[in-house]
Backbone as JSON Lines, residues from 0, in Angstrom:
{"i":0,"aa":"M","n":[-13.24,-18.5,22.83],"ca":[-14.0,-18.9,21.65],"c":[-13.58,-20.3,21.22]}
{"i":1,"aa":"V","n":[-14.52,-21.2,21.03],"ca":[-14.2,-22.55,20.62],"c":[-13.76,-22.56,19.16]}
{"i":2,"aa":"E","n":[-13.0,-23.59,18.81],"ca":[-12.42,-23.66,17.48],"c":[-13.49,-23.64,16.38]}
{"i":3,"aa":"K","n":[-14.56,-24.37,16.58],"ca":[-15.6,-24.43,15.56],"c":[-16.21,-23.06,15.3]}
{"i":4,"aa":"Q","n":[-16.47,-22.32,16.37],"ca":[-17.05,-20.98,16.22],"c":[-16.08,-20.05,15.5]}
{"i":5,"aa":"F","n":[-14.78,-20.13,15.87],"ca":[-13.77,-19.3,15.2],"c":[-13.71,-19.63,13.72]}
{"i":6,"aa":"N","n":[-13.71,-20.92,13.38],"ca":[-13.63,-21.33,11.98],"c":[-14.8,-20.77,11.18]}
{"i":7,"aa":"E","n":[-15.99,-20.77,11.79],"ca":[-17.17,-20.26,11.09],"c":[-17.07,-18.76,10.84]}
{"i":8,"aa":"I","n":[-16.6,-18.03,11.85],"ca":[-16.43,-16.58,11.69],"c":[-15.38,-16.29,10.62]}
{"i":9,"aa":"F","n":[-14.27,-17.0,10.69],"ca":[-13.2,-16.78,9.71],"c":[-13.69,-17.08,8.3]}
{"i":10,"aa":"S","n":[-14.43,-18.17,8.15],"ca":[-14.9,-18.56,6.81],"c":[-15.83,-17.49,6.23]}
{"i":11,"aa":"K","n":[-16.72,-16.93,7.04],"ca":[-17.63,-15.89,6.55],"c":[-16.86,-14.64,6.12]}
{"i":12,"aa":"N","n":[-15.88,-14.26,6.93],"ca":[-15.09,-13.08,6.59],"c":[-14.25,-13.32,5.34]}
{"i":13,"aa":"L","n":[-13.68,-14.52,5.22],"ca":[-12.86,-14.83,4.06],"c":[-13.69,-14.82,2.78]}
{"i":14,"aa":"V","n":[-14.86,-15.44,2.82],"ca":[-15.75,-15.44,1.64],"c":[-16.13,-14.01,1.27]}
{"i":15,"aa":"H","n":[-16.36,-13.18,2.29],"ca":[-16.7,-11.77,2.04],"c":[-15.58,-11.07,1.29]}
{"i":16,"aa":"F","n":[-14.33,-11.23,1.74],"ca":[-13.22,-10.53,1.1],"c":[-12.89,-11.11,-0.27]}
{"i":17,"aa":"L","n":[-13.09,-12.39,-0.45],"ca":[-12.94,-12.97,-1.79],"c":[-13.94,-12.34,-2.75]}
{"i":18,"aa":"K","n":[-15.16,-12.17,-2.27],"ca":[-16.23,-11.62,-3.12],"c":[-15.95,-10.18,-3.52]}
{"i":19,"aa":"I","n":[-15.61,-9.32,-2.54],"ca":[-15.42,-7.9,-2.87],"c":[-14.15,-7.66,-3.65]}
{"i":20,"aa":"N","n":[-13.2,-8.61,-3.58],"ca":[-11.97,-8.49,-4.38],"c":[-12.05,-9.28,-5.69]}
{"i":21,"aa":"Q","n":[-13.24,-9.88,-5.93],"ca":[-13.46,-10.64,-7.16],"c":[-12.34,-11.66,-7.39]}
{"i":22,"aa":"M","n":[-12.06,-12.43,-6.35],"ca":[-10.98,-13.42,-6.39],"c":[-11.55,-14.79,-6.1]}
{"i":23,"aa":"T","n":[-11.1,-15.79,-6.83],"ca":[-11.55,-17.15,-6.6],"c":[-10.7,-17.82,-5.52]}
{"i":24,"aa":"Q","n":[-11.21,-18.92,-4.99],"ca":[-10.46,-19.69,-4.01],"c":[-9.15,-20.2,-4.62]}
{"i":25,"aa":"A","n":[-9.2,-20.58,-5.88],"ca":[-8.01,-21.09,-6.56],"c":[-6.95,-20.0,-6.7]}
{"i":26,"aa":"E","n":[-7.39,-18.78,-7.02],"ca":[-6.45,-17.66,-7.15],"c":[-5.79,-17.34,-5.81]}
{"i":27,"aa":"L","n":[-6.59,-17.37,-4.74],"ca":[-6.03,-17.13,-3.42],"c":[-5.03,-18.23,-3.06]}
{"i":28,"aa":"A","n":[-5.39,-19.46,-3.35],"ca":[-4.5,-20.59,-3.05],"c":[-3.15,-20.42,-3.73]}
{"i":29,"aa":"E","n":[-3.19,-19.99,-5.0],"ca":[-1.94,-19.82,-5.75],"c":[-1.08,-18.72,-5.13]}
{"i":30,"aa":"R","n":[-1.71,-17.62,-4.72],"ca":[-0.95,-16.51,-4.14],"c":[-0.38,-16.84,-2.77]}
{"i":31,"aa":"L","n":[-1.05,-17.74,-2.05],"ca":[-0.59,-18.13,-0.72],"c":[0.34,-19.33,-0.75]}
{"i":32,"aa":"G","n":[0.4,-20.02,-1.89],"ca":[1.23,-21.22,-1.99],"c":[0.65,-22.41,-1.27]}
{"i":33,"aa":"V","n":[-0.69,-22.52,-1.28],"ca":[-1.36,-23.66,-0.65],"c":[-2.24,-24.34,-1.7]}
{"i":34,"aa":"S","n":[-2.82,-25.47,-1.34],"ca":[-3.69,-26.19,-2.27],"c":[-5.08,-25.56,-2.29]}
{"i":35,"aa":"T","n":[-5.81,-25.81,-3.37],"ca":[-7.18,-25.32,-3.45],"c":[-8.07,-26.02,-2.41]}
{"i":36,"aa":"A","n":[-7.71,-27.24,-2.06],"ca":[-8.45,-27.94,-1.01],"c":[-8.32,-27.22,0.32]}
{"i":37,"aa":"T","n":[-7.16,-26.65,0.56],"ca":[-6.94,-25.91,1.81],"c":[-7.83,-24.68,1.89]}
{"i":38,"aa":"T","n":[-7.84,-23.88,0.8],"ca":[-8.68,-22.68,0.82],"c":[-10.16,-23.05,0.86]}
{"i":39,"aa":"S","n":[-10.51,-24.16,0.24],"ca":[-11.89,-24.63,0.28],"c":[-12.3,-24.97,1.7]}
{"i":40,"aa":"N","n":[-11.42,-25.63,2.45],"ca":[-11.72,-25.97,3.84],"c":[-11.87,-24.71,4.7]}
{"i":41,"aa":"W","n":[-11.06,-23.69,4.41],"ca":[-11.19,-22.43,5.14],"c":[-12.55,-21.8,4.86]}
{"i":42,"aa":"C","n":[-12.94,-21.78,3.58],"ca":[-14.2,-21.15,3.2],"c":[-15.41,-21.92,3.71]}
{"i":43,"aa":"K","n":[-15.26,-23.22,3.92],"ca":[-16.36,-24.04,4.45],"c":[-16.42,-24.02,5.96]}
{"i":44,"aa":"G","n":[-15.42,-23.41,6.59],"ca":[-15.4,-23.37,8.05],"c":[-14.93,-24.65,8.69]}
{"i":45,"aa":"L","n":[-14.27,-25.5,7.91],"ca":[-13.8,-26.78,8.45],"c":[-12.47,-26.63,9.17]}
{"i":46,"aa":"K","n":[-11.65,-25.7,8.68],"ca":[-10.33,-25.45,9.27],"c":[-10.05,-23.96,9.2]}
{"i":47,"aa":"S","n":[-9.0,-23.53,9.9],"ca":[-8.56,-22.14,9.83],"c":[-7.05,-22.12,9.59]}
{"i":48,"aa":"P","n":[-6.54,-21.06,8.99],"ca":[-5.13,-21.02,8.61],"c":[-4.2,-20.65,9.76]}
{"i":49,"aa":"R","n":[-2.9,-20.91,9.56],"ca":[-1.89,-20.43,10.5],"c":[-1.8,-18.91,10.41]}
{"i":50,"aa":"M","n":[-1.21,-18.3,11.43],"ca":[-1.16,-16.84,11.48],"c":[-0.34,-16.24,10.34]}
{"i":51,"aa":"D","n":[0.7,-16.95,9.89],"ca":[1.49,-16.39,8.78],"c":[0.65,-16.31,7.51]}
{"i":52,"aa":"K","n":[-0.27,-17.25,7.32],"ca":[-1.16,-17.2,6.16],"c":[-2.2,-16.09,6.33]}
{"i":53,"aa":"V","n":[-2.65,-15.89,7.56],"ca":[-3.6,-14.79,7.83],"c":[-2.94,-13.46,7.47]}
{"i":54,"aa":"D","n":[-1.68,-13.28,7.88],"ca":[-0.99,-12.03,7.58],"c":[-0.8,-11.82,6.09]}
{"i":55,"aa":"K","n":[-0.55,-12.9,5.36],"ca":[-0.42,-12.78,3.9],"c":[-1.76,-12.39,3.28]}
{"i":56,"aa":"M","n":[-2.84,-12.95,3.81],"ca":[-4.16,-12.58,3.29],"c":[-4.48,-11.11,3.58]}
{"i":57,"aa":"C","n":[-4.03,-10.62,4.74],"ca":[-4.25,-9.2,5.06],"c":[-3.58,-8.31,4.02]}
{"i":58,"aa":"K","n":[-2.38,-8.68,3.59],"ca":[-1.67,-7.9,2.58],"c":[-2.39,-7.98,1.24]}
{"i":59,"aa":"I","n":[-2.87,-9.17,0.9],"ca":[-3.56,-9.35,-0.38],"c":[-4.85,-8.55,-0.42]}
{"i":60,"aa":"F","n":[-5.62,-8.61,0.67],"ca":[-6.94,-7.95,0.7],"c":[-6.86,-6.5,1.17]}
{"i":61,"aa":"G","n":[-5.71,-6.09,1.73],"ca":[-5.61,-4.75,2.28],"c":[-6.49,-4.57,3.5]}
{"i":62,"aa":"C","n":[-6.47,-5.55,4.38],"ca":[-7.33,-5.5,5.57],"c":[-6.5,-5.77,6.82]}
{"i":63,"aa":"L","n":[-7.14,-5.7,7.96],"ca":[-6.5,-5.97,9.23],"c":[-6.76,-7.41,9.67]}
{"i":64,"aa":"R","n":[-5.94,-7.92,10.58],"ca":[-6.17,-9.26,11.13],"c":[-7.59,-9.38,11.67]}
{"i":65,"aa":"S","n":[-8.02,-8.35,12.4],"ca":[-9.33,-8.41,13.03],"c":[-10.46,-8.52,12.01]}
{"i":66,"aa":"D","n":[-10.23,-7.99,10.8],"ca":[-11.26,-8.07,9.76],"c":[-11.51,-9.52,9.34]}
{"i":67,"aa":"L","n":[-10.49,-10.35,9.47],"ca":[-10.62,-11.76,9.1],"c":[-10.96,-12.64,10.3]}
{"i":68,"aa":"M","n":[-10.5,-12.24,11.48],"ca":[-10.58,-13.14,12.63],"c":[-11.72,-12.83,13.6]}
{"i":69,"aa":"E","n":[-12.34,-11.66,13.46],"ca":[-13.4,-11.28,14.39],"c":[-14.73,-11.15,13.67]}
{"i":70,"aa":"D","n":[-15.8,-11.27,14.42],"ca":[-17.14,-11.17,13.85],"c":[-17.46,-9.7,13.61]}
{"i":71,"aa":"K","n":[-17.34,-9.27,12.36],"ca":[-17.57,-7.86,12.0],"c":[-18.99,-7.62,11.52]}
{"i":72,"aa":"G","n":[-19.77,-8.68,11.4],"ca":[-21.15,-8.5,10.96],"c":[-21.28,-8.17,9.5]}
{"i":73,"aa":"F","n":[-20.29,-8.55,8.69],"ca":[-20.33,-8.26,7.26],"c":[-21.58,-8.83,6.59]}
{"i":74,"aa":"L","n":[-22.04,-9.98,7.12],"ca":[-23.14,-10.68,6.45],"c":[-24.47,-10.51,7.17]}
{"i":75,"aa":"R","n":[-24.54,-9.55,8.09],"ca":[-25.77,-9.38,8.84],"c":[-26.44,-8.04,8.53]}
{"i":76,"aa":"G","n":[-26.11,-7.46,7.41],"ca":[-26.78,-6.25,6.98],"c":[-26.27,-4.98,7.62]}
{"i":77,"aa":"K","n":[-25.15,-5.04,8.33],"ca":[-24.6,-3.83,8.9],"c":[-24.02,-2.96,7.79]}
{"i":78,"aa":"K","n":[-24.06,-1.67,8.01],"ca":[-23.53,-0.74,7.03],"c":[-22.03,-0.95,6.9]}
{"i":79,"aa":"Q","n":[-21.56,-1.13,5.69],"ca":[-20.15,-1.36,5.46],"c":[-19.49,-0.08,4.98]}
{"i":80,"aa":"S","n":[-18.2,0.05,5.34],"ca":[-17.43,1.15,4.82],"c":[-17.15,0.91,3.34]}
{"i":81,"aa":"K","n":[-17.23,1.98,2.57],"ca":[-16.93,1.88,1.15],"c":[-15.45,2.12,0.88]}
{"i":82,"aa":"G","n":[-14.67,2.31,1.96],"ca":[-13.25,2.58,1.79],"c":[-12.45,1.31,1.58]}
{"i":83,"aa":"F","n":[-11.22,1.52,1.14],"ca":[-10.29,0.43,0.93],"c":[-9.03,0.72,1.73]}
{"i":84,"aa":"L","n":[-8.48,-0.3,2.4],"ca":[-7.29,-0.11,3.21],"c":[-6.04,-0.29,2.36]}
{"i":85,"aa":"V","n":[-5.07,0.6,2.57],"ca":[-3.77,0.47,1.92],"c":[-2.7,0.43,3.0]}
{"i":86,"aa":"N","n":[-1.64,-0.31,2.74],"ca":[-0.55,-0.41,3.7],"c":[0.29,0.86,3.69]}
{"i":87,"aa":"V","n":[0.69,1.29,4.88],"ca":[1.61,2.42,5.01],"c":[3.0,1.85,5.28]}
{"i":88,"aa":"L","n":[3.94,2.19,4.43],"ca":[5.3,1.66,4.52],"c":[6.2,2.63,5.27]}
{"i":89,"aa":"G","n":[7.16,2.07,6.0],"ca":[8.13,2.91,6.67],"c":[9.22,3.37,5.74]}
{"i":90,"aa":"R","n":[9.4,2.64,4.65],"ca":[10.42,2.98,3.66],"c":[10.15,2.22,2.38]}
{"i":91,"aa":"V","n":[10.66,2.73,1.29],"ca":[10.68,1.97,0.04],"c":[12.12,2.01,-0.49]}
{"i":92,"aa":"A","n":[12.55,0.94,-1.07],"ca":[13.92,0.86,-1.55],"c":[13.96,0.27,-2.95]}
{"i":93,"aa":"A","n":[15.02,0.57,-3.68],"ca":[15.17,0.07,-5.05],"c":[15.28,-1.44,-5.05]}
{"i":94,"aa":"G","n":[14.72,-2.06,-6.09],"ca":[14.85,-3.49,-6.26],"c":[13.85,-4.32,-5.49]}
{"i":95,"aa":"I","n":[13.01,-3.68,-4.68],"ca":[12.02,-4.42,-3.91],"c":[10.63,-3.98,-4.36]}
{"i":96,"aa":"P","n":[9.85,-4.87,-4.96],"ca":[8.48,-4.49,-5.35],"c":[7.7,-4.01,-4.14]}
{"i":97,"aa":"I","n":[6.84,-3.02,-4.35],"ca":[6.06,-2.45,-3.25],"c":[5.33,-3.53,-2.46]}
{"i":98,"aa":"E","n":[4.71,-4.49,-3.19],"ca":[3.92,-5.51,-2.52],"c":[4.77,-6.49,-1.7]}
{"i":99,"aa":"A","n":[6.1,-6.46,-1.9],"ca":[6.97,-7.38,-1.18],"c":[7.6,-6.75,0.05]}
{"i":100,"aa":"I","n":[7.42,-5.45,0.24],"ca":[8.03,-4.76,1.37],"c":[7.3,-5.15,2.66]}
{"i":101,"aa":"T","n":[8.07,-5.52,3.67],"ca":[7.48,-5.97,4.93],"c":[7.51,-4.89,6.01]}
{"i":102,"aa":"D","n":[8.12,-3.75,5.71],"ca":[8.2,-2.66,6.68],"c":[6.9,-1.87,6.69]}
{"i":103,"aa":"I","n":[5.82,-2.53,7.14],"ca":[4.49,-1.91,7.17],"c":[4.27,-1.35,8.57]}
{"i":104,"aa":"V","n":[4.05,-0.03,8.66],"ca":[3.94,0.63,9.96],"c":[2.51,1.0,10.32]}
{"i":105,"aa":"D","n":[1.59,0.95,9.34],"ca":[0.22,1.35,9.62],"c":[-0.63,1.0,8.41]}
{"i":106,"aa":"Q","n":[-1.91,1.3,8.49],"ca":[-2.82,1.21,7.34],"c":[-3.69,2.46,7.31]}
{"i":107,"aa":"E","n":[-4.04,2.87,6.09],"ca":[-4.92,4.03,5.91],"c":[-6.03,3.63,4.95]}
{"i":108,"aa":"E","n":[-7.18,4.26,5.13],"ca":[-8.32,3.98,4.26],"c":[-8.42,5.03,3.17]}
{"i":109,"aa":"I","n":[-8.64,4.58,1.94],"ca":[-8.88,5.5,0.83],"c":[-10.29,5.23,0.3]}
{"i":110,"aa":"S","n":[-10.83,6.21,-0.41],"ca":[-12.2,6.08,-0.88],"c":[-12.3,5.06,-2.0]}
{"i":111,"aa":"E","n":[-13.5,4.56,-2.18],"ca":[-13.76,3.6,-3.26],"c":[-13.47,4.23,-4.61]}
{"i":112,"aa":"D","n":[-13.87,5.49,-4.79],"ca":[-13.64,6.17,-6.07],"c":[-12.16,6.28,-6.38]}
{"i":113,"aa":"L","n":[-11.36,6.62,-5.36],"ca":[-9.92,6.73,-5.57],"c":[-9.31,5.37,-5.86]}
{"i":114,"aa":"A","n":[-9.75,4.35,-5.13],"ca":[-9.2,3.01,-5.3],"c":[-9.41,2.49,-6.72]}
{"i":115,"aa":"K","n":[-10.48,2.93,-7.38],"ca":[-10.77,2.47,-8.73],"c":[-9.81,3.03,-9.78]}
{"i":116,"aa":"T","n":[-9.04,4.05,-9.4],"ca":[-8.19,4.73,-10.39],"c":[-6.79,4.14,-10.51]}
{"i":117,"aa":"G","n":[-6.45,3.17,-9.68],"ca":[-5.12,2.58,-9.79],"c":[-4.71,1.84,-8.54]}
{"i":118,"aa":"E","n":[-3.39,1.62,-8.39],"ca":[-2.83,0.95,-7.22],"c":[-2.21,2.0,-6.3]}
{"i":119,"aa":"F","n":[-2.35,1.8,-4.99],"ca":[-1.91,2.8,-4.04],"c":[-1.16,2.17,-2.87]}
{"i":120,"aa":"F","n":[-0.3,2.96,-2.27],"ca":[0.33,2.59,-1.01],"c":[0.54,3.87,-0.2]}
{"i":121,"aa":"G","n":[0.77,3.7,1.09],"ca":[1.07,4.84,1.95],"c":[2.55,4.84,2.29]}
{"i":122,"aa":"L","n":[3.09,6.03,2.58],"ca":[4.49,6.13,2.98],"c":[4.6,7.11,4.14]}
{"i":123,"aa":"R","n":[5.27,6.68,5.21],"ca":[5.51,7.53,6.37],"c":[6.71,8.44,6.08]}
{"i":124,"aa":"I","n":[6.5,9.74,6.14],"ca":[7.54,10.7,5.8],"c":[8.55,10.83,6.94]}
{"i":125,"aa":"Q","n":[9.82,10.86,6.56],"ca":[10.9,11.06,7.52],"c":[11.68,12.31,7.13]}
{"i":126,"aa":"G","n":[11.94,13.17,8.09],"ca":[12.71,14.37,7.81],"c":[11.84,15.58,7.57]}
{"i":127,"aa":"N","n":[12.5,16.74,7.39],"ca":[11.77,18.0,7.28],"c":[11.96,18.7,5.93]}
{"i":128,"aa":"S","n":[12.4,17.96,4.92],"ca":[12.71,18.6,3.64],"c":[11.47,19.12,2.91]}
{"i":129,"aa":"M","n":[10.28,18.64,3.29],"ca":[9.06,19.09,2.62],"c":[8.21,19.99,3.51]}
{"i":130,"aa":"E","n":[8.76,20.44,4.62],"ca":[8.04,21.41,5.46],"c":[8.05,22.78,4.78]}
{"i":131,"aa":"P","n":[7.01,23.58,4.97],"ca":[5.95,23.42,5.97],"c":[4.74,22.61,5.49]}
{"i":132,"aa":"D","n":[4.73,22.13,4.24],"ca":[3.55,21.44,3.71],"c":[3.41,20.02,4.25]}
{"i":133,"aa":"I","n":[4.52,19.3,4.28],"ca":[4.51,17.91,4.73],"c":[5.51,17.78,5.86]}
{"i":134,"aa":"H","n":[5.04,17.32,7.01],"ca":[5.88,17.27,8.21],"c":[6.48,15.88,8.43]}
{"i":135,"aa":"N","n":[7.54,15.84,9.2],"ca":[8.11,14.58,9.66],"c":[7.04,13.78,10.41]}
{"i":136,"aa":"G","n":[6.84,12.54,10.03],"ca":[5.83,11.7,10.66],"c":[4.5,11.68,9.95]}
{"i":137,"aa":"D","n":[4.28,12.59,8.99],"ca":[3.06,12.57,8.19],"c":[3.03,11.32,7.32]}
{"i":138,"aa":"T","n":[1.83,10.95,6.89],"ca":[1.67,9.86,5.92],"c":[1.15,10.43,4.61]}
{"i":139,"aa":"V","n":[1.76,10.03,3.52],"ca":[1.25,10.41,2.2],"c":[0.67,9.18,1.52]}
{"i":140,"aa":"I","n":[-0.45,9.38,0.81],"ca":[-1.03,8.32,0.0],"c":[-0.48,8.49,-1.42]}
{"i":141,"aa":"V","n":[0.06,7.41,-1.95],"ca":[0.8,7.47,-3.21],"c":[0.16,6.56,-4.25]}
{"i":142,"aa":"K","n":[-0.09,7.11,-5.43],"ca":[-0.55,6.31,-6.56],"c":[0.66,5.79,-7.31]}
{"i":143,"aa":"K","n":[0.72,4.47,-7.49],"ca":[1.86,3.87,-8.16],"c":[1.87,4.25,-9.63]}
{"i":144,"aa":"Q","n":[2.94,4.89,-10.1],"ca":[3.12,5.23,-11.5],"c":[4.58,5.6,-11.71]}
{"i":145,"aa":"D","n":[5.04,5.49,-12.96],"ca":[6.46,5.71,-13.23],"c":[6.75,7.06,-13.87]}
{"i":146,"aa":"D","n":[5.77,7.96,-13.86],"ca":[5.98,9.3,-14.39],"c":[4.97,10.23,-13.74]}
{"i":147,"aa":"A","n":[5.19,11.53,-13.89],"ca":[4.27,12.52,-13.33],"c":[4.47,13.82,-14.08]}
{"i":148,"aa":"E","n":[3.58,14.76,-13.84],"ca":[3.66,16.07,-14.48],"c":[4.54,17.0,-13.65]}
{"i":149,"aa":"T","n":[5.09,18.01,-14.29],"ca":[5.89,18.99,-13.57],"c":[5.06,19.66,-12.48]}
{"i":150,"aa":"N","n":[5.7,19.92,-11.36],"ca":[5.12,20.52,-10.15],"c":[4.34,19.53,-9.28]}
{"i":151,"aa":"E","n":[4.16,18.3,-9.73],"ca":[3.51,17.31,-8.88],"c":[4.52,16.76,-7.87]}
{"i":152,"aa":"I","n":[4.02,16.36,-6.7],"ca":[4.88,15.79,-5.67],"c":[4.95,14.28,-5.89]}
{"i":153,"aa":"V","n":[6.16,13.78,-5.93],"ca":[6.39,12.38,-6.29],"c":[7.23,11.68,-5.23]}
{"i":154,"aa":"I","n":[7.22,10.36,-5.3],"ca":[8.17,9.53,-4.57],"c":[9.14,8.98,-5.6]}
{"i":155,"aa":"A","n":[10.42,9.23,-5.4],"ca":[11.44,8.82,-6.36],"c":[12.54,8.04,-5.66]}
{"i":156,"aa":"L","n":[13.12,7.11,-6.4],"ca":[14.27,6.35,-5.94],"c":[15.52,6.88,-6.64]}
{"i":157,"aa":"I","n":[16.54,7.19,-5.85],"ca":[17.77,7.75,-6.39],"c":[18.93,6.84,-6.03]}
{"i":158,"aa":"N","n":[19.56,6.27,-7.05],"ca":[20.77,5.47,-6.85],"c":[20.58,4.35,-5.84]}
{"i":159,"aa":"G","n":[19.39,3.74,-5.87],"ca":[19.15,2.59,-5.02],"c":[18.88,2.92,-3.57]}
{"i":160,"aa":"N","n":[18.78,4.21,-3.24],"ca":[18.5,4.59,-1.86],"c":[17.01,4.53,-1.58]}
{"i":161,"aa":"D","n":[16.65,4.77,-0.33],"ca":[15.24,4.81,0.03],"c":[14.52,5.9,-0.76]}
{"i":162,"aa":"G","n":[13.22,5.71,-0.94],"ca":[12.44,6.68,-1.69],"c":[12.41,8.04,-1.02]}
{"i":163,"aa":"V","n":[12.5,9.09,-1.85],"ca":[12.42,10.46,-1.35],"c":[11.13,11.1,-1.85]}
{"i":164,"aa":"C","n":[10.6,12.0,-1.05],"ca":[9.38,12.75,-1.42],"c":[9.82,14.14,-1.84]}
{"i":165,"aa":"K","n":[9.57,14.5,-3.12],"ca":[10.02,15.78,-3.65],"c":[9.01,16.29,-4.68]}
{"i":166,"aa":"R","n":[9.12,17.59,-4.97],"ca":[8.34,18.16,-6.06],"c":[9.12,17.98,-7.36]}
{"i":167,"aa":"L","n":[8.45,17.47,-8.38],"ca":[9.09,17.2,-9.66],"c":[9.05,18.44,-10.55]}
{"i":168,"aa":"K","n":[10.2,18.8,-11.11],"ca":[10.29,19.85,-12.11],"c":[10.86,19.24,-13.38]}
{"i":169,"aa":"K","n":[10.17,19.45,-14.5],"ca":[10.63,18.9,-15.77],"c":[11.14,20.02,-16.67]}
{"i":170,"aa":"Y","n":[12.28,19.75,-17.31],"ca":[12.85,20.68,-18.27],"c":[13.1,19.93,-19.58]}
{"i":171,"aa":"A","n":[13.56,20.63,-20.6],"ca":[13.71,20.03,-21.93],"c":[14.65,18.83,-21.9]}
{"i":172,"aa":"E","n":[15.76,18.93,-21.19],"ca":[16.76,17.86,-21.21],"c":[17.08,17.34,-19.81]}
{"i":173,"aa":"S","n":[16.29,17.72,-18.82],"ca":[16.63,17.32,-17.45],"c":[15.39,17.41,-16.56]}
{"i":174,"aa":"I","n":[15.57,16.95,-15.33],"ca":[14.53,17.09,-14.31],"c":[15.19,17.59,-13.03]}
{"i":175,"aa":"A","n":[14.37,18.08,-12.12],"ca":[14.84,18.44,-10.79],"c":[13.87,17.87,-9.77]}
{"i":176,"aa":"L","n":[14.42,17.42,-8.66],"ca":[13.62,16.99,-7.5],"c":[13.83,18.05,-6.43]}
{"i":177,"aa":"V","n":[12.76,18.77,-6.11],"ca":[12.87,19.98,-5.32],"c":[12.19,19.81,-3.96]}
{"i":178,"aa":"S","n":[12.91,20.18,-2.91],"ca":[12.33,20.22,-1.57],"c":[11.54,21.51,-1.4]}
{"i":179,"aa":"I","n":[10.47,21.44,-0.61],"ca":[9.71,22.66,-0.3],"c":[10.48,23.51,0.71]}
{"i":180,"aa":"N","n":[11.17,22.85,1.63],"ca":[11.99,23.54,2.61],"c":[13.18,24.19,1.9]}
{"i":181,"aa":"P","n":[13.31,25.54,1.96],"ca":[14.38,26.22,1.22],"c":[15.78,25.92,1.73]}
{"i":182,"aa":"D","n":[15.88,25.26,2.89],"ca":[17.21,24.9,3.41],"c":[17.86,23.78,2.59]}
{"i":183,"aa":"Y","n":[17.07,23.12,1.74],"ca":[17.59,22.01,0.93],"c":[17.72,22.45,-0.52]}
{"i":184,"aa":"E","n":[18.86,22.18,-1.12],"ca":[19.1,22.52,-2.52],"c":[18.37,21.55,-3.44]}
{"i":185,"aa":"P","n":[17.85,22.02,-4.57],"ca":[17.24,21.11,-5.56],"c":[18.28,20.13,-6.09]}
{"i":186,"aa":"M","n":[17.8,18.97,-6.47],"ca":[18.66,17.95,-7.08],"c":[18.35,17.89,-8.58]}
{"i":187,"aa":"Y","n":[19.36,18.21,-9.39],"ca":[19.17,18.25,-10.84],"c":[19.79,17.01,-11.48]}
{"i":188,"aa":"F","n":[19.11,16.48,-12.49],"ca":[19.6,15.29,-13.2],"c":[19.37,15.46,-14.7]}
{"i":189,"aa":"N","n":[20.44,15.32,-15.49],"ca":[20.24,15.28,-16.94],"c":[19.84,13.87,-17.36]}
{"i":190,"aa":"Q","n":[19.56,13.67,-18.64],"ca":[19.04,12.38,-19.08],"c":[20.03,11.25,-18.82]}
{"i":191,"aa":"E","n":[21.33,11.53,-19.01],"ca":[22.33,10.5,-18.76],"c":[22.35,10.11,-17.28]}
{"i":192,"aa":"E","n":[22.24,11.1,-16.41],"ca":[22.23,10.82,-14.98],"c":[20.95,10.08,-14.57]}
{"i":193,"aa":"I","n":[19.82,10.44,-15.2],"ca":[18.57,9.73,-14.92],"c":[18.71,8.25,-15.24]}
{"i":194,"aa":"D","n":[19.37,7.97,-16.37],"ca":[19.51,6.58,-16.81],"c":[20.54,5.82,-15.99]}
{"i":195,"aa":"N","n":[21.64,6.49,-15.63],"ca":[22.78,5.79,-15.05],"c":[22.84,5.86,-13.54]}
{"i":196,"aa":"T","n":[22.22,6.86,-12.92],"ca":[22.33,6.98,-11.46],"c":[21.75,5.78,-10.73]}
{"i":197,"aa":"P","n":[20.57,5.24,-11.02],"ca":[19.5,5.84,-11.83],"c":[18.54,6.63,-10.94]}
{"i":198,"aa":"V","n":[17.68,7.39,-11.6],"ca":[16.6,8.11,-10.93],"c":[15.28,7.56,-11.45]}
{"i":199,"aa":"R","n":[14.43,7.1,-10.56],"ca":[13.19,6.45,-11.01],"c":[12.02,6.92,-10.17]}
{"i":200,"aa":"I","n":[10.99,7.42,-10.81],"ca":[9.75,7.79,-10.13],"c":[8.92,6.53,-9.93]}
{"i":201,"aa":"I","n":[8.41,6.35,-8.71],"ca":[7.6,5.16,-8.44],"c":[6.16,5.51,-8.08]}
{"i":202,"aa":"G","n":[5.87,6.8,-7.9],"ca":[4.5,7.15,-7.57],"c":[4.3,8.65,-7.4]}
{"i":203,"aa":"K","n":[3.03,9.04,-7.43],"ca":[2.63,10.44,-7.25],"c":[1.82,10.56,-5.97]}
{"i":204,"aa":"V","n":[2.14,11.55,-5.16],"ca":[1.41,11.79,-3.91],"c":[0.05,12.38,-4.25]}
{"i":205,"aa":"V","n":[-1.02,11.74,-3.74],"ca":[-2.37,12.2,-4.04],"c":[-3.11,12.7,-2.79]}
{"i":206,"aa":"E","n":[-2.66,12.29,-1.6],"ca":[-3.31,12.74,-0.37],"c":[-2.29,12.82,0.75]}
{"i":207,"aa":"L","n":[-2.55,13.7,1.7],"ca":[-1.73,13.83,2.89],"c":[-2.57,13.47,4.11]}
{"i":208,"aa":"R","n":[-2.02,12.63,4.99],"ca":[-2.71,12.27,6.22],"c":[-1.83,12.69,7.4]}
{"i":209,"aa":"R","n":[-2.41,13.46,8.3],"ca":[-1.65,13.92,9.47],"c":[-2.43,13.55,10.72]}
{"i":210,"aa":"K","n":[-1.78,12.84,11.62],"ca":[-2.41,12.47,12.89],"c":[-2.07,13.54,13.92]}
{"i":211,"aa":"L","n":[-3.11,14.2,14.41],"ca":[-2.92,15.3,15.37],"c":[-2.74,14.77,16.77]}
């Protein structure tokens, strides 16, 4: 593919994703750390970005490289998916914002209706503590939030370790993070331990994805 043709395809795809994300060229430029003239040239098809900038745009838009770099027919009347892509993380850790984590192992599509209700990410489950409901290697779709109702399955950070997937139990003066697998003992925390350990909920599991 000649450079001019690639630039034209990239520009059409970029304008498409700016439009559906309701983002201006200036806003994209600020998030990428480039000038507005640079994003303008991309949108006009005059130039194309380096691959590191393409990867940053994929994270911003929740899309794949191919969605930006290949002719997907977005502007030719082809039926478009109403889904939204979210990054699936291999791990989450304390002190690192979700959007800054680079351990991205996959992407999953969520519905437009679900996407409208908040911010989401995927997490690849490790271990068997939530079997038989959630298996090692499964992906859970997580809605970002700092609290949940009792009996809901959450992702929590404990003492700065990687996020754990557990069922939340709330009591008058304490909480418990409970594994579904009976081989694992529940983890109980009083309010002082919640504050000082610390224990922090970062999201609620809303969907389970299993690749057969």
